N, C-alpha and C positions, 0 to 999 in steps of 0.2 A: 555657540548657543547661550544664551544667557542663564546664568547658574542661579541657585538659591539665593534669596536675600538675609544675610546672618544678621541681626539686628536686634539689641536688649535681650539676647539670650535666647532668641527665638530663631527659628529658620522657616524662610517663606519661600515656596516653589514657585518660579513663573506662572502666570496666569492664575494666581489664587489669592484668596481674602481669609486673615486669620483675625480672630477677635481674642485677646488676652489679658487676664490681670498681671500686669506687670509690677513687680513688688519694688518698692521706695527701698534702697540700699539702708542696711541696720537699723529697719522700723517693721512695724507691722501694717504701715500703710500700704497702698498699692493704687495704682492707675489703672482705668480700663481703656484698653488701647486698640484700635482696628488697624491692621498693616493690611495695604494693597499692592500686590507685586503684579504689575502689568507685564505681558509677554514680551514687549519692547522696551529697549533701553530708552531712558528718558532721565529727566532730573526727579533728585529726592524730595519731596515737600512735606514739612511738618506742619499740621494744622492744631491749633490747642484752643481749650476752650475750658472754662473754671479755673485758671488761675486763680479768680477771685472766684469761690464757690458760689455766691450769691447772686452770680450775674448771668439770668438763666437762659435769656435768649440764645446767646452763644453756645451754650451748652447744650441745648435743645436742637439747633441746628448742627451741631456737630454729631449727636446722635442719629439725626435723620441723613445728613449726608454719609456719614460710616454705614448706614443701613441700605441705602439705595446705590451707592457707588459700587461696581462691579470692576471686577480686572480687565474685562474684556473694553471697559472705558478708558484704559489707561495705559499710556506709556512712560514708564519711569516708575517710582514708588512713592506711596501716600504713607503718611502717620497721622492719624487722628486721635487725640487724646479729649475724653468725654467724661468727667472733667479731670483735671490735672491735682487739684486740691480735695478729695474725696472727703477728710475731715470737715474742711469748712463747709463745704455743702451739705454736710449731714447736721452739722450745727445751725444749720441756716443764719449763718453769719454772711455778711458781705466779702471781707477780705482777712480778716484776722482769724489765725490759726488759734483753737481754741488752748492747744496743748501750751504755746509758748508765748502767744500774743504779738505775734510779728505777721508783717504784709509779705506775703510770699513775693510780689513784683518788686520789694524792696529788698531783697536779700540776694542782689547781683553784684560783683561775681560770688558763686557759690561756696559755700563752706562745706564740704563734706562730713567732717567730724561735729557740726554745729549741733543746734537742737533740730526738731520735728520739721520745720520750715526750711532750715537752712538743706536739710537732706532731700526733701522734695525738689528745692532747686538743683541740687548737685544732680540728681538722678533724671532731671529735666534735661539738664545740659549735657550730661555724660551719656546717656543712653539714646537720645533724640535730636536735640539742637544740633549738638556738634555733627551730627550725621547728615543734615540736611544741608539742600542747597537755597532752600527760600523757608519763611516761616510766616506763616498766616496765623495771628493769635485775633480771637473773638472776647471783646469785652460787652462792658453795658455798664449799667447802675443800678443797686437795689435800693438805695433810699435816696437818690437824687434824680432830678430832672436833667435830662441830656439833650443837647442838639447833635444830632447824628454827626460823626467826624472820624477821619483815620488819621493816624500819626505814622510817619515813616522813618525808618533808622538814617539817622543824622550823623552820629559821632563815629565815620567811618572812612574809609577810602570813598575816593569822588565816584569810582564805578559801582560800588556798592551802594552808594545813596542813592544813585540814578536808577538802577535796577529797583531800589525799593519805591521810589519816586513813580517810575513807570506804571507798578503795579497799584498803588496809590489813586493814581489817575483815573481808574478803572471800577473805582468804589463808588456806589451809588449814593453819595452822602455830599451836603453840600461845602464842607470845609474839610482841608487837610493841613498838617503841621509837621516843619520837619524838625523832628525830636531832637533837644541836644540833652535829653536825660542821659543817666549812665548806668542805672541801678535798677532798670527793667529787664525781664528776659530778653524781648526781642532787641533792646536797646544793647545789652551785652554781645548777644549774638551778630549784632552789627559791627560791633568793635571786633570781634573774631572773624570777620570778613564774611558774614552770614546775612543778606537782604531780609529784611522783613516789614511787616506792616503790623499795626494794632487797631482795630476798627473797633469804634465805641457806637452801640445802636441799642436802644433797650433801657428802660428806665422804670422806677417805682414798683419792682417787683411784678410786673403787669404779665410778663411773658406773652407777648404780643404775637400773635400768629403772621401778620403782617410783616414784623420786624425777623422773624426766622425765615419767610420766605427771602426777603431782601439779603440777609447773611447767606443763604443757599445760592442766590444769584450772584452775590460778591465772590464767593469762594470759586465758583464755575467760571466765572469770568478770570480770575487769576489764573487758574489751573489751563483754560485756554491760551492767555496770553504766553504761559510758560511751556506750553508744548504738551503739557500730560493729557488733556482732552483733546478731540477733533474739532474742529472749527475755529473760526475767528472770536476774539472775546469782542463782546457787544461794547458799544460805547454808552455810557451810564446816561440815564436821564438828565439826572443832575450832575454838572461836572464840578468835581470839588475844587474851590479856590484856594489858596493859601492864605493862614492867618499866623500871625505872628505876636511876640510880645506877649505870651501868657500871663495873665497875673492872678494870682491866687491869694483870696482875702479869708482871712479868718477874724472872727470879732474879738475885741479887746475887753468885751463885758467879761467881769468877773464872779458872775453870778449864773446859776442856770435860767434861762429865760425862754424868749419866745421868738422865731424867725418869722419875719411877714416880707416875702420879696415884692418887690414893685414894677419887675420886668419880666417879660415872658420867655420861655425859651424857643428858639428858632427865630427871635424876632430882635435885629440890629437896634442900637439905642445910642445915645449921641453924649459926648462929653460932658459931665456935668447932670445929667440923668440919676435922679434916685435909683439904686438898684435894691435897695431892701432897708428895712429898719428891724434892729431887735427891740424888743420890748419887755416891759416885767410884765407880771401876771395880773396886773391891774390895769394894762394897755398904756403905760407910761412908754415912751420913747426913750431909750436908753442910749441907741447909737444908730446914727444914720451912713450909711455907705453910697457914697458918689463914683459915677464912673470916671475915670481918670483920661479917658479918650474914648472917641468913637469904637463900638466894637459890638462883639457878638458874645452871647454866655455860651460857654464849651459844655459846663455843667452847674448845678446849683443845688443845693441842700433842697430837697422835696418834702421832709417833714418840719413839724414847728417846732418840736423840742429843740434847744441849741444849748450845748455845755458851754462852760466858760472856755473862752480861747478856741470855741470849735467853728469849722469850716462853713464858709457862705457860699461862695460862689469862685470859679473859675473863668475869666473871660479873655478874649483876643483881639487883636486888632485885624482887621481884613486888610489884607496886602495891596 
């Protein structure tokens, strides 16, 4: 007979759901977590939202998934965190923890003796990620425009990468990226043998109901694929294709200025096309950014103000 699920200092009986605030070690911070323990054996899946506290569609979707999913639905165990970074969420920040100025998704591998952001990362890893067989991470953008896309763990053993890619192919977005990063949460998990995906959907602080619904469909699809939910995974309406050569552009302008994009999200462009201009407050063009190759914008600054050295765009080549 299946026993209790001992996780993050709580005990969850088979066929039950538990919602708890889990304390971040060594701090007053907490994470709201839903634990669902199915009656039958199966994989353990971690679903995270709000690693960046200003990316609301993922957080909203995670809350609704946690509310609607029941133990009778599940074979295995599901952990849902909504959100991971409560302090960033409360501060209405996109991704910077107010207490120490750090970006939570840039402090992996985690330091349990560091500042607040490091301790959040350590707790996320030690209590949740390290106990999972698969990690689904939901992101988005607070101040940027975004083309929906999905990343999958790429700096890992071949079989881990293959498991992550198989899940990424079920996400209803046009593009997917084999990640070569090592500092993000799901990237670090992949390096430790835990396959994972990071979904980017939702932008400009809109809290779109349509994006929330798509997120919920994505999660259901992956859980079916992994055998936690009954039924077959649905093939996405849009099957993602690989993009490569991610290129990040920051302005070289040394003074506060105005960003004027010349391309649109979701539209491909050609080598040499003008991506955008940085202008001064009188409308004079200070800098023009041209595409280095045919590509697609993954995300792009969605606000007019741009600081010296500020981010303009991330674009990639369709493989």
